[in-house]
Steps between C-alpha positions, in 0.01 A plus 500: 500500500460579870148529634626772752634853436868520422745764571332849485560721205597870565209685659305173579406386851775344725571127480311384811258337269761246376447166644785286631451165676720438800626131474386404857149562383509198281785321668349159384636599151866424417688777339447365145138442571469861635657651203284298271182601671600858504564487125156334435303746722688827377660554835826703443650541838610245775651552841724209588598326821870413587444132587350387175733720305795342674364146424448580142817693467546875481637512154236252373217701661627820335516325175147337536327826593685697244423271202133520608504888493414524865624769735625398843338769711666401829683221694395400837666515748792631681492655841487339856763759609410531865746256650723641772743199527800596271526153344124489417542859369779405265295206368204725438711749302661225292155366425368843395804561269415157333140617472610825318726292268201285419271798444757643253538156347130448416476855375299695756599821665280444811595271793213492757620509862309356787700659781470232766350470857648531851772252587411247766481663840516863354237755559682801348300604183696812454845325526388249254403764258831663531668176427303488176635851426859388561451200268360723234799717515717196395252346244363812315825592336569127403158478345523832319814391334318209362199705387266377772294700748421380843118516563396519874161333537311592819295221633178509702565543875396148577835394346715737702631261756612216273511620143546881453545767754413757218116521517421823327580694185619773729745274669626362168549852355695612815739239436512527116538876511846462660618383159482618140157423344668308216643264765218448750123512440181362653239250418131595505319184583122539546472199736741651739406882485123515419402546871736798558324836465849669471598269204348721217705796615809279529450390138507866399815543703654200336398621148653848568827339586481245210505209749212273386694192390218267471121467531338167612152396554315233710171513663426513882262218602382403851511270688874469451630151478721329777847654465359796308773493237275332250211727541555714190182497304404496142409826346141587575452257781563734783497866633755691287398772236775428252405776258553751781857379549568467130403863441693614805842346381427631152439844620829485698679431168539125508552361156602144572308175496238381746578148654232276634665308785259265682618229750166278530500111525156488341640678195811281498289184505339587173618447144763759459401630152142539623618690803698727290217560261273580791752733649527695163125517482465630850783760420271628208193500714626673813804700405460627128 
């Protein structure tokens, strides 16, 4: 029996209390080890990453998680759609179609997109965002035919140059709203939006349009490490009020799972089962 709330019954609170572990949080665990640990700890949801899924095999992964009774809450990641060079653009589109197929293959309806940074020598943020929209126009119908929704994840502005020119929920929604809600949604990730005083209103906007495709948690801890990418903190170690964001997405109508997605070398250096158990306990302490 799961130690966490399952899907809500009619009239009960929305599902933002349901805990999912993003695979990258405990990347030291192989897929079989992760599935086994989830079963032992009563964790019912898992967000997967493409590289380990490809290594294990898409069909084998789907069978493994299905037989364990797990829900695949998302697949990370597609995106990197800002290239201006035609050949690079074709390569990116082909890779994203493959990502859609993999998402459908492992049984999730959510493919997380990290949109991409500025191409080398380019300083045109607006042009880069328009190229994302052009790519979505090709990819969204392809994904919809396979039962997958594209989920645009805005990243903190410190990543705008090299990783994601979409920095706010408002910018993500401006892109997503060009397409049907069942085709393109957004990701609310506390690590990336907690600082933005406009984010709560944008969550309301996303909820009204049925656009919240995923909800992810990590804490903000300073000082940031060199390279900053691996600075996502364990729940409760930093500055973020997780219950505030949980309540906000629930009030906006979100009924999906909550993924904890942490990139942190200190967490990866530990025993994976212990790291997962601690993350589950922190979820209970700081989110429920």
